[in-house]
C-alpha positions as CSV (number, residue, x, y, z in Angstrom):
1,M,98.8,111.3,72.1
2,L,95.6,112.7,73.6
3,V,95.0,112.1,77.2
4,E,91.5,112.5,78.8
5,S,91.5,114.7,81.8
6,T,90.2,111.9,84.0
7,E,93.2,109.8,83.0
8,L,95.5,112.3,84.7
9,M,94.1,111.6,88.1
10,G,96.3,109.3,90.1
11,R,99.3,109.7,87.8
12,Q,102.7,110.2,89.5
13,M,104.4,113.6,88.9
14,Y,108.1,113.9,88.7
15,T,110.4,117.0,88.8
16,P,112.8,117.7,86.0
17,D,115.6,116.0,88.0
18,G,113.6,112.8,88.5
19,R,112.3,113.3,92.1
20,L,108.8,112.0,92.8
21,L,106.6,115.0,93.7
22,G,103.4,113.1,94.3
23,E,100.2,111.9,92.6
24,V,97.7,114.1,90.7
25,S,94.6,114.2,92.9
26,N,92.5,116.8,91.0
27,L,92.6,119.2,88.1
28,V,92.2,123.0,88.0
29,V,90.2,123.9,84.9
30,D,89.8,127.3,83.2
31,V,86.2,126.8,82.2
32,E,86.0,130.0,80.1
33,G,89.2,129.1,78.2
34,A,88.2,125.4,78.1
35,K,91.7,124.2,79.2
36,I,93.5,122.7,82.1
37,D,95.1,125.4,84.2
38,G,96.8,123.3,86.8
39,L,97.3,119.9,88.4
40,Y,96.5,119.7,92.1
41,L,98.5,117.5,94.5
42,E,96.7,116.8,97.8
43,E,99.8,115.2,99.5
44,P,103.1,116.2,97.8
45,S,106.4,114.9,99.0
46,G,107.5,116.5,102.3
47,L,111.0,116.6,100.9
48,L,109.9,119.1,98.2
49,V,107.0,120.9,99.8
50,E,107.1,122.1,103.4
51,D,104.7,120.2,105.6
52,S,103.4,118.3,102.6
53,K,100.9,121.1,102.0
54,P,98.6,120.7,99.0
55,V,99.9,122.5,95.9
56,N,98.5,123.5,92.5
57,I,101.2,123.0,89.8
58,P,100.6,125.3,86.8
59,Y,100.0,123.3,83.7
60,R,102.6,125.4,81.8
61,W,105.3,123.7,84.0
62,V,104.3,120.3,82.5
63,S,106.8,118.9,80.0
64,A,105.2,115.6,79.1
65,V,102.3,113.3,80.0
66,N,102.4,109.6,79.4
67,D,102.5,106.9,82.1
68,V,103.7,109.7,84.4
69,V,103.6,113.5,84.4
70,L,107.0,115.1,83.9
71,L,107.7,118.7,84.8
72,K,110.0,121.0,82.9
73,F,110.2,123.3,86.0
74,F,109.9,123.0,89.7
75,P,111.5,125.1,92.5
76,R,114.1,123.4,94.7
77,R,111.7,123.4,97.6
78,V,108.4,125.0,98.3
79,S,108.0,126.8,101.6
80,V,104.9,127.9,103.4
81,K,104.7,131.7,103.3
82,K,104.5,133.1,106.8
83,G,102.0,136.0,107.3
84,P,102.4,138.9,109.7
85,A,102.1,137.9,113.3
86,K,98.7,138.2,114.8
87,P,98.4,140.1,118.0
88,A,97.9,138.0,121.1
89,A,94.4,137.8,122.6
90,G,93.8,140.7,124.9
91,S,96.6,142.9,123.6
92,P,95.7,146.1,121.9
93,A,95.5,146.2,118.2
94,P,98.1,148.3,116.5
95,S,96.8,151.8,115.9
96,A,96.5,153.2,112.4
97,P,98.7,156.1,111.5
98,A,97.2,159.6,111.7
99,P,95.9,160.9,108.4
100,A,98.1,163.4,106.7
101,R,96.8,167.0,106.6
């Protein structure tokens, strides 16, 4: 069964264990390769994605597409990666190490 890319928009996406992840809101397309690279979810489930942050699901994780999108893989929970702490305003920036001689 062939599915047009526009037909994927709005379809519900489910994890392999049957949990609703969210609705497909956009596609990520590899223009040079002429293929779908991922499915973008603007508002995924807060139970599965921390703070319901938007996520791009790699298309290689998709198992089946019909009335819904079924994944063959999804992590137990997606967490937001915390970056290094930024120095507070007015505090000196960390100095770079001295070059080796």
